[in-house]
Kinemage of the C-alpha trace (Angstrom):
@kinemage 1
@onewidth
@group {chain A} dominant
@subgroup {mainchain}
@vectorlist {calphas} color= white
{ca met a 1} P 0.000 0.000 0.000
{ca ala a 2} L 1.356 3.400 -0.971
{ca phe a 3} L 1.833 6.138 1.607
{ca asp a 4} L -0.901 8.344 0.141
{ca asp a 5} L -3.391 5.482 0.225
{ca glu a 6} L -2.451 4.559 3.784
{ca trp a 7} L -2.648 8.194 4.905
{ca ser a 8} L -6.102 8.566 3.319
{ca gln a 9} L -7.266 5.441 5.134
{ca ile a 10} L -5.955 6.742 8.493
{ca lys a 11} L -7.698 10.075 7.991
{ca ala a 12} L -10.941 8.319 7.075
{ca asp a 13} L -10.760 6.143 10.204
{ca thr a 14} L -9.983 9.033 12.539
{ca thr a 15} L -12.801 10.439 14.659
{ca asn a 16} L -13.469 14.122 14.167
{ca thr a 17} L -12.995 16.329 17.212
{ca arg a 18} L -15.559 19.010 17.939
{ca leu a 19} L -14.558 21.591 20.492
{ca asn a 20} L -17.657 23.744 20.262
{ca gln a 21} L -20.035 21.476 22.205
{ca leu a 22} L -20.283 18.968 25.011
{ca asp a 23} L -20.018 15.291 24.305
{ca gly a 24} L -23.216 13.294 23.991
{ca gly a 25} L -23.008 12.134 27.638
{ca gly a 26} L -23.138 15.656 28.995
{ca ser a 27} L -19.922 15.316 30.957
{ca gly a 28} L -17.026 17.717 30.989
{ca gly a 29} L -16.836 21.142 29.479
{ca gly a 30} L -18.947 24.064 30.445
{ca gly a 31} L -21.524 26.382 29.081
{ca gly a 32} L -24.060 23.656 28.361
{ca ala a 33} L -27.680 23.606 29.430
{ca gly a 34} L -26.890 21.445 32.475
{ca ala a 35} L -25.780 22.533 35.920
{ca pro a 36} L -22.528 24.521 36.176
{ca asp a 37} L -19.368 22.447 36.678
{ca leu a 38} L -17.566 24.703 39.141
{ca lys a 39} L -18.966 25.117 42.601
{ca thr a 40} L -17.487 26.793 45.637
{ca ala a 41} L -18.710 27.057 49.199
{ca pro a 42} L -17.331 30.260 50.741
{ca ala a 43} L -19.111 29.818 54.090
{ca glu a 44} L -17.723 26.305 54.552
{ca lys a 45} L -14.229 27.448 53.619
{ca arg a 46} L -14.398 30.298 56.143
{ca ala a 47} L -15.597 27.831 58.810
{ca ala a 48} L -12.740 25.446 58.028
{ca ala a 49} L -10.180 28.273 58.174
{ca gln a 50} L -11.672 29.410 61.486
{ca ala a 51} L -11.462 25.851 62.883
{ca ile a 52} L -7.790 25.695 61.928
{ca arg a 53} L -7.132 29.105 63.497
{ca glu a 54} L -9.132 28.579 66.711
{ca ile a 55} L -8.808 24.832 67.361
{ca leu a 56} L -6.146 22.970 65.410
{ca glu a 57} L -3.274 25.459 65.629
{ca pro a 58} L -3.629 26.163 69.384
{ca asp a 59} L -4.121 22.464 70.206
{ca thr a 60} L -1.109 21.489 68.098
{ca lys a 61} L 1.057 24.088 69.859
{ca thr a 62} L -0.163 22.880 73.265
{ca ala a 63} L 0.462 19.218 72.439
{ca gly a 64} L 3.887 20.032 71.008
{ca gly a 65} L 4.823 22.025 74.096
{ca his a 66} L 3.613 19.287 76.443
{ca ala a 67} L 5.736 16.690 74.674
{ca asp a 68} L 8.762 19.027 74.751
{ca ala a 69} L 8.388 19.562 78.497
{ca ser a 70} L 8.099 15.818 79.156
{ca thr a 71} L 11.103 15.024 76.976
{ca thr a 72} L 13.217 17.732 78.631
{ca ala a 73} L 12.358 16.334 82.070
{ca ala a 74} L 13.261 12.810 80.953
{ca lys a 75} L 16.571 14.033 79.449
{ca thr a 76} L 17.440 15.577 82.797
{ca glu a 77} L 16.646 12.354 84.654
{ca phe a 78} L 18.790 10.292 82.284
{ca ala a 79} L 21.741 12.716 82.201
{ca gly a 80} L 24.974 10.819 81.612
{ca trp a 81} L 23.226 7.871 79.944
{ca gln a 82} L 22.944 7.182 76.220
{ca thr a 83} L 19.211 7.475 76.676
{ca ala a 84} L 19.640 11.235 77.252
{ca ser a 85} L 21.329 11.732 73.868
{ca ala a 86} L 18.644 9.597 72.188
{ca leu a 87} L 15.953 11.724 73.841
{ca lys a 88} L 17.679 14.828 72.514
{ca thr a 89} L 17.374 13.410 68.986
{ca val a 90} L 13.728 12.576 69.620
{ca glu a 91} L 13.116 16.106 70.894
{ca glu a 92} L 14.731 17.708 67.832
{ca thr a 93} L 12.732 15.479 65.493
{ca trp a 94} L 9.493 16.174 67.355
{ca thr a 95} L 10.069 19.932 67.338
{ca gly a 96} L 10.732 19.865 63.589
{ca gln a 97} L 7.580 17.846 62.939
{ca val a 98} L 5.427 20.157 65.054
{ca lys a 99} L 6.807 23.188 63.170
{ca met a 100} L 6.167 21.467 59.843
{ca leu a 101} L 2.594 20.603 60.863
{ca leu a 102} L 1.934 24.164 62.019
{ca gly a 103} L 3.314 25.419 58.712
{ca arg a 104} L 1.014 23.120 56.762
{ca leu a 105} L -1.973 24.165 58.868
{ca gly a 106} L -1.086 27.800 58.227
{ca gly a 107} L -0.849 27.129 54.503
{ca glu a 108} L -4.220 25.389 54.446
{ca lys a 109} L -5.768 28.213 56.458
{ca ala a 110} L -4.378 30.797 54.029
{ca ala a 111} L -5.568 28.804 51.019
{ca leu a 112} L -9.065 28.435 52.449
{ca ser a 113} L -9.208 32.120 53.351
{ca gly a 114} L -7.896 33.295 49.988
{ca ser a 115} L -9.741 30.950 47.645
{ca gly a 116} L -12.750 33.253 47.309
{ca leu a 117} L -10.490 36.090 46.248
{ca ser a 118} L -8.705 33.762 43.863
{ca tyr a 119} L -11.975 32.788 42.151
{ca gln a 120} L -13.023 36.418 41.928
{ca ala a 121} L -9.660 37.454 40.474
{ca gln a 122} L -9.863 34.670 37.872
{ca glu a 123} L -13.343 35.790 36.870
{ca leu a 124} L -12.074 39.347 36.419
{ca arg a 125} L -9.108 38.147 34.332
{ca thr a 126} L -11.456 36.110 32.141
{ca arg a 127} L -13.789 39.074 31.695
{ca asp a 128} L -10.862 41.362 30.857
{ca gly a 129} L -9.709 38.881 28.232
{ca phe a 130} L -12.995 39.329 26.375
{ca val a 131} L -12.982 43.137 26.461
{ca pro a 132} L -10.935 43.490 23.246
{ca leu a 133} L -13.548 41.359 21.450
{ca leu a 134} L -16.466 43.630 22.367
{ca pro a 135} L -17.697 46.004 19.676
{ca arg a 136} L -16.516 49.536 20.151
{ca pro a 137} L -19.150 52.250 20.606
{ca lys a 138} L -19.718 54.312 17.491
{ca glu a 139} L -18.656 57.880 17.795
């Protein structure tokens, strides 16, 4: 089979792609007659950010501090033993993990608090992208 014949056959067998409408199943895409794809729940996000700020962060700091105090007391009791140096390693690891967890909680809190602004900013950028396509008023 010659290349041109084979290429014609491949093109004939290929499914056409249509980007201007949803597929027959109604999934994916946007702008169809169905329900909107993107949903956001600002009140729930604010509540989650508030729970992080008022419950999780303070409780994590308290738990981290309690463990540090207990480990420091145990290190003192085992001074001169290898156990004391092992407890020092445990304490350093624990402190690092508590800081990392607090950092992640802070990041999640910021993301939850800022997501509404992010959606709004994206909507404005999208709108601004269409402005050059609008007809100009006649003078």
